[in-house]
C-alpha positions as CSV (number, residue, x, y, z in Angstrom):
1,M,-29.1,-23.8,-18.0
2,E,-26.8,-24.0,-15.0
3,Q,-26.0,-20.9,-13.1
4,Q,-22.3,-20.2,-13.1
5,T,-20.8,-18.9,-9.9
6,T,-17.6,-17.0,-10.2
7,K,-15.3,-16.9,-7.2
8,R,-13.6,-13.5,-6.8
9,Q,-10.1,-13.4,-5.6
10,T,-9.4,-11.3,-2.5
11,K,-7.5,-8.2,-3.2
12,T,-3.9,-8.0,-1.9
13,T,-3.5,-5.6,1.0
14,R,-0.3,-4.1,2.5
15,R,0.5,-2.1,5.6
16,G,3.0,0.7,5.5
17,R,3.7,4.3,6.3
18,V,3.1,7.4,4.2
19,V,6.4,9.0,3.1
20,S,5.0,11.6,0.6
21,N,1.7,13.4,0.1
22,S,2.8,16.3,-2.1
23,M,0.6,15.3,-5.0
24,E,-3.2,15.8,-5.5
25,K,-5.1,12.6,-4.4
26,S,-1.9,10.5,-4.4
27,I,0.4,9.2,-1.7
28,V,3.6,7.2,-1.6
29,V,3.6,4.4,0.9
30,A,6.7,2.6,2.1
31,V,6.2,-1.0,3.0
32,D,8.9,-2.8,5.0
33,R,9.6,-6.6,4.9
34,L,12.2,-8.7,6.5
35,V,14.3,-11.1,4.4
36,M,17.1,-13.4,5.3
37,H,20.5,-12.9,3.7
38,P,21.3,-16.0,1.6
39,L,24.9,-16.4,2.8
40,Y,25.1,-14.8,6.3
41,R,21.6,-15.7,7.5
42,K,21.1,-12.3,9.0
43,T,17.7,-10.7,8.8
44,I,17.7,-7.6,6.6
45,R,14.9,-5.0,6.3
46,R,13.9,-4.2,2.7
47,T,11.6,-1.3,1.8
48,S,9.3,-1.1,-1.3
49,K,7.5,2.1,-2.2
50,F,4.0,2.1,-3.7
51,M,1.9,4.9,-5.1
52,A,-1.6,4.8,-3.9
53,H,-4.8,6.8,-4.6
54,D,-6.1,8.9,-1.7
55,E,-9.5,10.3,-2.8
56,Q,-10.0,12.7,0.1
57,N,-6.4,13.8,0.6
58,Q,-6.7,12.7,4.2
59,C,-3.2,11.2,4.7
60,Q,-0.2,13.1,6.2
61,V,3.4,12.0,6.2
62,G,4.0,9.5,8.9
63,D,0.5,8.0,9.0
64,K,0.3,4.2,9.1
65,V,-2.1,3.0,6.4
66,V,-3.5,-0.1,4.7
67,I,-3.5,-0.1,0.9
68,E,-5.2,-2.5,-1.5
69,E,-4.5,-3.6,-5.0
70,T,-6.7,-2.2,-7.7
71,R,-6.9,-1.7,-11.5
72,P,-4.3,0.7,-13.0
73,L,-5.4,4.3,-12.1
74,S,-2.4,6.0,-13.8
75,K,1.1,5.2,-15.1
76,R,2.4,4.3,-11.6
77,K,-0.7,4.0,-9.4
78,R,-2.0,0.5,-8.9
79,W,-3.0,0.7,-5.2
80,R,-5.9,2.5,-3.4
81,L,-6.0,3.7,0.2
82,K,-8.2,1.3,2.2
83,E,-7.9,2.7,5.7
84,V,-5.8,4.9,8.0
85,L,-4.6,2.9,11.0
86,D,-2.7,5.5,13.0
87,K,-2.4,9.3,12.4
88,A,1.0,10.8,12.7
89,E,1.6,13.2,15.6
90,V,2.2,16.7,14.6
């Protein structure tokens, strides 16, 4: 028999800042992206919020983080904290 090799897709990652950490083991990350207005051709900043799993409760509001896509962990959590890039100054 031939050995089958399956190629795994790389998980989607996003960079953003923590806007809420008031839950246990969960954070809300705001991810900004720039889009062009279809008529006026001006660049507009759009923000999306993602709930992410933070196992050690290590993030504070204002931290810059990288999150990666994962299986559904709860009703709204589909992302997991991958790393903290920059800690917020207190």
